[in-house]
C-alpha distance (Angstrom), angle and dihedral (degrees) to the residues before:
residue distance angle dihedral
M1 . . .
T2 3.77 . .
K3 3.83 91.4 .
I4 3.82 90.8 53.7
K5 3.72 94.3 47.7
N6 3.82 91.6 48.6
S7 3.74 96.0 44.7
S8 3.82 116.3 107.7
A9 3.79 89.2 -128.5
S10 3.77 92.1 62.8
S11 3.78 90.9 77.7
V12 3.79 95.5 46.1
E13 3.78 111.3 96.2
G14 3.82 113.2 -125.8
T15 3.81 96.7 25.6
S16 3.80 119.4 121.1
E17 3.82 89.6 -116.4
F18 3.84 91.8 52.7
L19 3.81 91.7 47.4
F20 3.79 93.1 46.3
L21 3.84 92.2 51.3
S22 3.77 91.2 45.4
N23 3.76 90.2 56.6
Y24 3.78 95.9 38.8
N25 3.80 91.3 53.1
L26 3.77 95.2 55.5
H27 3.81 111.3 119.2
D28 3.81 119.4 -103.0
D29 3.75 90.9 -117.8
S30 3.83 96.5 51.2
W31 3.81 109.6 32.9
Q32 3.74 95.3 87.7
S33 3.84 95.6 51.0
E34 3.82 89.6 43.7
F35 3.79 91.7 54.6
E36 3.84 92.0 43.0
K37 3.79 88.5 54.7
R38 3.78 93.2 48.8
I39 3.77 92.2 50.0
E40 3.82 92.3 47.8
N41 3.82 91.4 48.1
Y42 3.77 90.6 48.3
F43 3.81 94.5 52.8
F44 3.77 91.7 44.4
K45 3.87 90.8 54.3
L46 3.79 90.9 42.2
H47 3.78 90.4 52.6
N48 3.83 91.6 50.2
L49 3.79 89.5 49.4
L50 3.78 92.5 52.0
E51 3.77 90.6 50.1
T52 3.81 89.5 73.7
K53 3.78 129.1 67.8
E54 3.89 90.3 -129.7
G55 3.83 90.1 49.5
F56 3.81 90.2 52.5
Y57 3.76 89.1 50.2
Q58 3.78 92.1 50.4
I59 3.83 90.7 53.6
T60 3.82 89.7 48.6
R61 3.76 91.5 52.3
L62 3.77 89.9 47.5
A63 3.76 91.5 52.4
E64 3.72 91.0 49.5
S65 3.79 91.5 48.9
R66 3.79 89.2 54.4
R67 3.78 91.0 48.4
R68 3.81 90.0 52.6
E69 3.82 89.8 52.7
F70 3.81 90.4 48.5
R71 3.72 93.2 50.2
K72 3.87 89.2 62.6
T73 3.83 89.4 60.8
D74 3.84 130.2 88.8
L75 3.76 87.1 -115.3
A76 3.77 92.0 69.4
E77 3.84 95.6 84.5
F78 3.82 96.2 175.3
R79 3.80 139.2 -1.2
L80 3.79 95.2 -100.7
T81 3.75 92.4 59.6
T82 3.81 88.1 94.6
P83 3.80 134.1 32.1
I84 3.80 117.0 -94.7
T85 3.77 126.5 -136.4
N86 3.80 136.3 -176.5
I87 3.84 89.8 -105.5
P88 3.78 105.8 120.0
E89 3.82 117.2 -110.4
T90 3.85 85.2 -127.1
A91 3.81 94.4 61.9
E92 3.78 116.8 121.8
L93 3.84 116.0 -89.3
L94 3.78 112.5 -110.7
Q95 3.74 138.4 -155.7
M96 3.82 137.9 -171.2
T97 3.78 120.3 -119.1
E98 3.82 127.4 -144.7
E99 3.85 85.0 -102.2
A100 3.83 90.9 60.8
T101 3.74 91.8 -109.3
V102 3.84 121.4 140.2
I103 3.83 109.5 -134.3
T104 3.77 136.9 168.4
K105 3.73 113.4 -85.1
């Protein structure tokens, strides 16, 4: 814990260290309601995203991005382990943010 607190990244908003400490420092009487609120907001935004055709496509591209990452691991025994799409293998890798937004990784 001391190493995280003392790291230079702990004061830079958006870093893993900053996010960890922000969550760790929540008070015992408020952390649960704070996380419940975040989860509810996430699913609300995700639902709104999936209500649109473009949002559905974003999620499909995200899923394919994750499958491409998985295929590089030892767990991917053969090509038919995961579905295949027409999204190129060279497409950018994607990730989902806490705000239910798909961004480039």
